[in-house]
N, C-alpha and C positions, 0 to 999 in steps of 0.2 A: 688687544686689536685695537677695540674699537677706535683707540686714540691714535693707533700707526693710521687707519684710514679716514679717519678726521682731518690729520696732516697730510695724507698727500690730494685729499679730494680738496683742500683748500689751497692745493701749489705750496706751501708752507717749505718743504721737507719732504724727501722722498726718504720710506721706513728705512732702515739699515738690516733686521731685520722682523722676522715671524712665523706665523706657522698655518699652514692652510692645510682641511682635507685630502688626505693620501689619495680618494676617490675621484677627488676632481682632476688629482694631475695637471696641475700648473708646473710642474720641474721645467720641464721645456721654455716656460715662459720667463718663472725666472731667471737660470742661465742663460738664455738670448739678453738678459738686462743687466749685465752683470754679475749675478747674487750666487753663492754655492747653496748649493741644496743637498741637505741632507736626504740618505736614503730613510724609509721609514726602519723605526729602533734606534739608528746611527747618531752618537752624539759627536761632540767636536769638544775638543781642549779649548778652554777661555780662560783658567785659572792664570797660566804664567802672563798673557796680559794683561788682566786685570789686578790680579796681588802677585803674582811667582810663586804660585801653589797650583795643582792639579785641580781643575774645577771640570766637570765634566758638562755641555750643553742640549739638551735634545727637545726633543717635541712630545706631546705628550700619544696614548695610541692612540692611533687611525689618522698620523697627524704626521707633516713632513716641517722641516725646518729650514727656513731660509735664513743667510744673512751677506754683509757684506763689510769688510771694515776698511777704512778709510789710514 
């Protein structure tokens, strides 16, 4: 995550995905900026996009995942 924040701070590229602590309640912020935000404990299948096989992607305990595909 440190690299994601560095990229945003340097304005080189917006993050495509990341995670935040659930208690920070940043879901509405990321949603307003065009990201999909998963509920705590929820996963999304990225395998078919990347490998053609099912692979679940989610955040760790106490965190939420946000992502945007181009």
